[in-house]
N, C-alpha and C positions, 0 to 999 in steps of 0.2 A: 504493499500499501502504500503510497505518496506522502510524506511528512511536509505537509506544505500547506499554505493557506488561499483560500481563495478572496481575492481584490476585485473592484467594482471594474467592469467590466468581461469579467469569468475567466483571468488569467489567473496562472497558479503561480505563486513565491515560492525556493525552497527557504528553510530558514537558514541553510549559509551561505546563500544570494542574496535572502536580507540584511543576514552580518556584516557580508564584504561592503556591502552598499551602504551602511549606517556608519562603517569606518572611513570606508572615504569620505562621506561626508561627512561627520567630526574635525576631520584631518583637514577638511577644504576651510571648513566653518576655524579652526582654530591656526590658519595659513593669515585667514582673511582676516583675522580679528589684531594680528602680529606686523600685518603689513601696511604700508601709506598705497592707497589705490591712485594718486598720482603718480609717483615715482617709482613704483615696485620695491621700494626699500622698505626696512625694518621700520617701524611707527616707533612712538615713544614707550606705551609700555614693553615691546620687547626688548628696546635699547636696556630699560631700566632693568631686565630681569637679565641680558645680558652680561652687562656694567657688573651686575650682582655674581656673576657666573665668574666672570673675568677676575674679579677682586679675589674670591675662594681662592684661582686658582695663582693668583698675585700672593697669597695670604701663607700658603703650600710653598710655593717657592721664589717667592724674593724677587721676579723677573718685573723690571717697571712697567708702566700701567701709562700710556699716555692718550689723554686727550683733547680732537682740536674741538673746538667748539665756532662754527661757520653759519655766517648771518648774511645775506643779501643785502647788498648797499642802496639803501633809495628805494624799498621794492616798494614802499604805498607809492611815491612818484611816477612808478613803470606800471602800476596799477592806473591810475589814476589818468594816467597822460597815452596810455595804450590799449587800457583794458583784460580785466582781469583773463582772460583767454591769453592775451601774453605773456600774460604775469605765470600763468599755468604753465603754457609751453617753456617759458625762461626756467621753472623751477624744475620741469621734467628732466630736461639737457641739465642745469645743470647738475642734478643726480647723478649724472653718468659719469661727470668727468673723478669724483672725487673714487668713486668706483671703481675705474679704470684706474687708478692711482695706487691701494691699498695691495696689500700682500693678499694672497687665501686667508681667512680666519680673521682677518681682521673685520672692525665693525661699522659698515657706515648706515646711518640714520637717518632719518627728518623727525624731526623731533618737536618741531613749532611751522608755523607758518610758510616763515622762510629761512626755518632756523635747522640745520644740519649739525650730527655730530658725527665723529671719526675717532673709532678706538684703535689707538695702534698697541698690540701687545708687544712685549720685551723690547720697548724703545724707551732710552732715555731722553730727557729732554730736549738734546744738544740733537739727535734725531729727530726727533717729531717738529724742532724748529725747523728743521731743514725741511721738512717735506712737507709743509705748512705754507714755506714761503713757494715751493713747487708748485703746489694745489692751488693758491692764489694766483702762480703767475699763469699757471694753463688755463686756470678759468678767464686770465684776461684776454690769454691770445685767442681759447676756443670762443670766447665767449662775441669779441669781434666778427666771425661771420654769422653772427645770430642776427636776428630781424629787431631785438630791441639788448643791444650786448648789457652786460653787468659785471658788477664787480662785486668783491666778498671781501670780510673783513674777518680774522681768524682767530680765537684766544687758543694759547695752550698751557695746558696744567700736567702735571706727571706725579702719578704716588711711586713714591713716597716723595720728590721733591717736594710737593708744595701740597700734598693735602696727604689724611691717612686714612680716607674714608671714603666711599664712593659719594658720597654726598658732597662729602667736601670737595672733592676733585672737581662733581658737577659746577659747584659756586666757583671755586678758585680759577674753573678754563671763561665764565661766565664773568668773573671779574674783570679778564682778559682780554677778552671778547669786547667789552665797555671802554678799555684805554683802547683797545685798536680804530675803534670807532672816534674815538673822545680825538686822537691821533692824527685823524681826517680820513680815515677809511682808508678802503683798498688796500690793508695793512696786516702785517701781522705781531701779534704784545704775546708774551710769556707773563706767566702768572708770576709773583716775584716772592 
């Protein structure tokens, strides 16, 4: 005897198939809940979880953990001048730049409207600063060909040099980001 159940329309669904379908659906919903729909990057929820995971690894192994806090300069002006679709296109194009510039295993996320974060594992401050400067220059060069060129400001902070917890790392990188903006934007600043 067939062990299944009937559904509307008279089709028979087998329990094994239903379980596989449910697992696939749950996996897809989990991924969607952790992914920014515009850029395809990790979202803030996923970033926070990944930061905690990497901090746990830092505690075990002692390798530095660096955070780049990235913000699009004058983004509101872009939206006001060219419209929100142009702003969305710029964010989607920008998302590809850090994703192409980091190693496999490093984390790139969209953590706010025009804010991105890059978590670099095993990178001391000096190497993270170099990566941030390179990233800023690549964005400037690549976006020159976009319909609406942009620039970014980047704040750099590292555990253990600037912070001792994930929350303090985020605060230190944000503070450095504000310093980069105060210094005229389109620049990189490091936590002190």
